[in-house]
C-alpha positions in Angstrom: -35.5 41.3 -39.4 -34.9 42.6 -35.9 -32.8 40.2 -33.7 -34.7 38.9 -30.7 -32.7 37.3 -27.9 -33.5 33.7 -27.2 -33.3 34.3 -23.4 -35.0 37.2 -21.6 -32.7 39.6 -19.8 -34.3 38.6 -16.5 -33.7 34.9 -17.1 -30.2 35.6 -18.4 -29.4 37.3 -15.1 -30.8 34.4 -13.2 -28.7 31.7 -15.0 -25.3 32.5 -13.5 -26.9 32.6 -10.0 -28.6 29.2 -10.7 -25.4 27.7 -12.0 -23.5 28.9 -9.0 -26.1 27.5 -6.7 -26.0 24.1 -8.4 -22.1 24.2 -8.3 -22.3 24.9 -4.6 -24.6 22.1 -4.0 -22.5 19.6 -6.1 -19.4 20.7 -4.2 -20.9 19.8 -0.8 -19.3 16.8 0.8 -21.4 13.6 0.8 -23.1 12.7 4.0 -21.1 10.5 6.4 -21.7 6.8 6.1 -23.0 4.9 9.2 -19.6 3.5 9.7 -17.9 6.9 9.6 -20.4 8.1 12.2 -19.6 5.0 14.3 -15.9 5.7 14.0 -16.3 9.3 15.1 -18.3 8.2 18.0 -15.6 5.8 19.0 -13.1 8.7 19.0 -15.2 10.8 21.4 -13.1 11.8 24.3 -9.8 10.7 22.7 -7.0 12.7 24.3 -5.5 13.9 21.1 -6.1 14.3 17.3 -6.7 11.3 15.0 -7.0 11.2 11.3 -8.2 8.1 9.3 -8.5 7.1 5.7 -9.5 3.8 4.3 -10.3 2.6 0.7 -11.7 -0.7 -0.5 -9.6 -1.5 -3.5 -12.4 -3.6 -5.0 -15.3 -1.2 -4.8 -13.6 2.1 -4.3 -15.6 2.8 -1.1 -13.8 5.3 1.1 -13.9 6.2 4.8 -12.4 9.5 5.9 -12.0 11.3 9.2 -9.7 14.3 9.0 -8.1 12.5 6.1 -6.5 15.6 4.7 -5.1 17.0 7.9 -1.3 17.1 8.1 0.3 14.8 10.7 3.9 14.1 11.8 4.9 10.8 10.3 7.5 9.6 12.7 8.8 6.4 11.0 5.8 6.0 8.7 7.7 8.2 6.2 10.1 5.3 5.7 7.7 3.9 3.2 8.6 6.8 1.0 12.3 6.1 1.5 11.7 2.4 0.4 9.9 3.5 -2.7 12.7 5.8 -3.8 15.3 3.1 -3.1 13.4 0.8 -5.5 13.3 3.6 -8.1 17.0 3.9 -7.7 17.4 0.1 -8.1 15.3 0.1 -11.4 17.1 3.2 -12.8 20.6 1.9 -12.0 21.4 4.7 -9.6 21.8 2.3 -6.7 22.8 -1.4 -6.9 20.8 -3.8 -4.7 24.1 -5.3 -3.7 26.0 -2.0 -3.1 27.8 -2.3 0.2 27.2 0.2 3.0 30.1 0.0 5.5 29.0 1.0 9.0 31.1 3.8 10.4 31.0 5.0 14.0 29.5 8.3 12.9 26.7 6.5 11.1 25.3 4.9 14.2 22.2 6.6 15.8 19.9 5.6 18.5 16.3 4.6 18.6 14.8 1.6 17.0 16.8 -1.0 15.1 19.7 -3.4 15.5 22.6 -1.8 13.6 23.5 0.4 16.6 24.4 -2.8 18.4 27.0 -3.9 15.8 30.6 -2.9 15.6 31.8 -0.3 13.1 33.1 -1.8 9.9 30.1 -4.1 9.5 29.0 -4.1 5.8 25.4 -4.6 4.6 23.9 -4.6 1.1 21.5 -1.8 0.1 18.5 -4.2 -0.1 19.4 -5.4 3.4 19.3 -1.8 4.6 15.8 -1.5 3.1 14.6 -4.6 4.9 16.0 -3.6 8.2 14.4 -0.1 7.8 11.0 -1.6 7.2 10.9 -4.7 9.4 12.6 -3.2 12.5 12.3 0.5 11.7 16.1 0.6 11.9 17.1 4.3 12.1 20.8 3.7 11.2 19.8 1.7 8.1 17.3 4.5 7.2 20.0 7.2 7.4 22.4 5.1 5.2 19.7 5.1 2.6 18.6 8.7 3.0 22.3 9.9 2.7 22.7 7.8 -0.5 19.4 8.7 -2.1 19.1 12.3 -1.0 16.2 14.0 0.8 15.4 16.2 -2.1 15.2 13.3 -4.5 12.8 11.4 -2.2 10.6 14.5 -1.9 10.7 15.2 -5.6 9.5 11.7 -6.3 6.6 12.0 -3.9 5.4 15.3 -5.3 6.2 14.7 -8.9 5.6 11.0 -9.8 3.0 10.4 -7.1 1.3 13.7 -6.8 1.5 13.7 -3.0 1.8 17.4 -2.1 1.6 17.0 1.7 4.0 14.1 2.1 7.6 15.1 2.7 10.7 13.9 4.4 12.7 16.7 6.0 15.9 15.1 7.2 17.7 12.0 8.4 16.6 10.7 11.8 18.2 11.0 15.2 20.8 13.6 14.1 19.8 16.5 16.3 16.9 17.6 14.1 18.8 19.4 11.4 16.4 20.0 8.6 17.7 19.6 5.1 14.6 21.0 3.5 11.6 23.1 4.7 13.0 24.0 8.1 9.8 25.9 9.0 7.8 22.6 8.6 10.4 20.5 10.2 10.1 22.6 13.3 6.5 21.4 13.8 6.5 17.9 12.2 10.0 16.6 12.8 11.2 13.8 10.6 8.4 14.0 8.1 4.8 15.1 7.3 1.9 13.4 5.6 -1.9 13.0 5.6 -3.9 9.8 6.2 -5.2 10.0 2.6 -1.8 10.5 1.0 0.2 7.9 2.8 -2.6 5.3 2.3 -2.6 6.3 -1.4 1.1 5.6 -1.6 0.6 2.1 -0.1 -2.3 1.5 -2.4 0.0 2.2 -5.4 2.3 -0.5 -4.0 -0.5 -2.9 -3.4 -1.9 -2.4 -7.0 1.5 -2.9 -8.6 1.7 0.8 -9.7 4.7 1.9 -7.6 8.0 1.8 -9.6 7.0 -1.4 -11.5 4.8 -4.5 -10.9 7.8 -6.6 -9.8 9.2 -3.9 -7.5 5.7 -3.3 -6.0 5.4 -7.1 -5.3 8.8 -7.1 -3.5 7.9 -3.9 -1.5 4.6 -5.4 -0.5 6.4 -8.5 0.8 8.8 -6.3 2.7 5.9 -4.5 4.3 4.4 -7.8 5.4 7.6 -8.4 7.4 7.0 -5.4 9.7 7.5 -6.6 13.3 5.3 -3.9 15.0 1.7 -5.3 15.1 0.5 -3.1 18.0 -1.9 -0.9 16.0 -3.8 -1.8 12.8 -3.0 -5.6 12.9 -3.6 -5.9 16.6 -7.2 -7.0 16.7 -7.7 -8.2 13.1 -8.6 -11.9 12.5 -5.7 -14.3 12.3 -6.5 -15.0 8.7 -6.0 -11.3 7.7 -2.7 -10.7 5.9 -1.3 -7.3 6.8 1.5 -5.3 5.2 2.2 -2.2 7.3 4.5 0.4 8.6 4.3 2.1 12.0 5.7 5.3 13.5 6.3 6.3 17.1 7.5 9.7 18.4 6.6 12.7 20.4 5.7 16.2 19.2 8.6 18.6 18.5 6.8 21.6 19.9 5.4 21.5 23.5 1.9 22.7 24.3 0.4 24.2 27.5 -1.0 21.4 29.6 -4.4 22.4 31.0 -4.5 22.6 34.7 -0.8 21.7 35.1 0.7 25.2 34.7 3.4 23.8 32.4 4.0 22.6 28.9 4.1 19.0 27.6 5.0 17.3 24.4 2.1 15.2 23.1 2.8 11.9 21.6 2.7 10.8 17.9 1.6 7.4 16.7 0.8 6.2 13.2 0.2 3.1 11.1 -0.5 2.6 7.5 -1.4 -0.8 6.1 -2.6 -2.9 3.2 -4.9 -5.7 4.3 -6.1 -8.9 2.5 -8.7 -11.3 3.9 -10.4 -14.5 2.8 -13.2 -13.8 0.4 -11.2 -11.3 -1.6 -11.2 -8.3 0.7 -8.4 -5.9 -0.3 -8.1 -2.4 1.3 -5.7 0.2 2.5 -6.0 2.0 5.9 -4.0 4.8 7.5 -4.5 5.9 11.1 -2.4 8.8 12.3 -2.5 10.4 15.8 -0.8 13.5 17.2 -0.9 15.7 20.4 -1.8 12.6 22.3 -1.9 13.1 26.1 -0.4 9.7 27.0 3.3 9.6 27.8 3.7 5.8 27.8 6.0 4.2 25.3 4.4 0.8 25.8 2.0 -1.3 23.7 -1.0 -0.2 25.8 -0.6 3.4 24.7 -4.1 4.8 24.1 -3.4 5.7 20.4 -2.4 2.1 19.7 -5.4 0.5 21.4 -7.7 3.1 19.7 -6.2 2.4 16.3 -6.7 -1.3 16.8 -10.3 -0.7 17.7 -10.9 1.5 14.6 -9.1 -1.0 12.4 -11.3 -3.9 13.6 -14.4 -1.9 12.7 -13.1 -1.0 9.3 -12.1 -4.6 8.6 -15.5 -5.9 9.6 -17.1 -3.5 7.0 -14.7 -4.2 4.1 -14.4 -8.0 4.7 -18.2 -8.3 4.6 -18.5 -6.2 1.4 -19.0 -8.0 -1.9 
């Protein structure tokens, strides 16, 4: 009996085209939600670049605006340093009570309190973590980074957590000497991340999936002690419980300033948070800004007030969701 194909040649040639067409349709991004459209509208005219990512940990609902764009982290990357410190605690590579003795060459400027202490002061490793997160202490950060290693911190981010665009490049306030990826450090400075990735890392902590449930609970408590409330927490209701980490810096590379005939360094601001509210709301939110044309270092910086406005809108949505 002569074999007769089940599909005609004409139809067979159409099938790959049809499958490709369907695949293309399925790969198209979903339409923006009304709230995303509202957030984009609120950003109209913002003098810089903003990325936002939020995820409701109950429903899985997401909000994303340039969520996969790379941003300089400034001190937001200290969340990753904390996570690696707790891995080291659990693995026995670093004792919580190990003493760090403050030497003159360890002291750096910027945020924190250790730069005001006399050399010879000793603090425990867990105290260094708390100072790094609550006061964004740069000297405490460097003590931990030197002990843990930049490469180990980055390997944990890319390996265990699958964060390919979240990296620490060096210690802070040491003249910008990159330990890894100097080509990226030249643009991003201390570290690099995306709104989606840094929020994902905080979500792992909030869900008890970073290091261990006990370590996650302690890290979350440490994040709740952050003293900088000028961005995401700023306009949230008093009954919202916020665990966050902020970052403040200026761009490493200057850009031409339109109409000024000169170059300026835009500013960098960032905040990542886990928020709980009465009624069971639980969500993560990251708002990162770069190339911001506002040179103020005060709490009325446009990136901070804008982040506060965006956060209030996100909170209203997720707190109302059931």
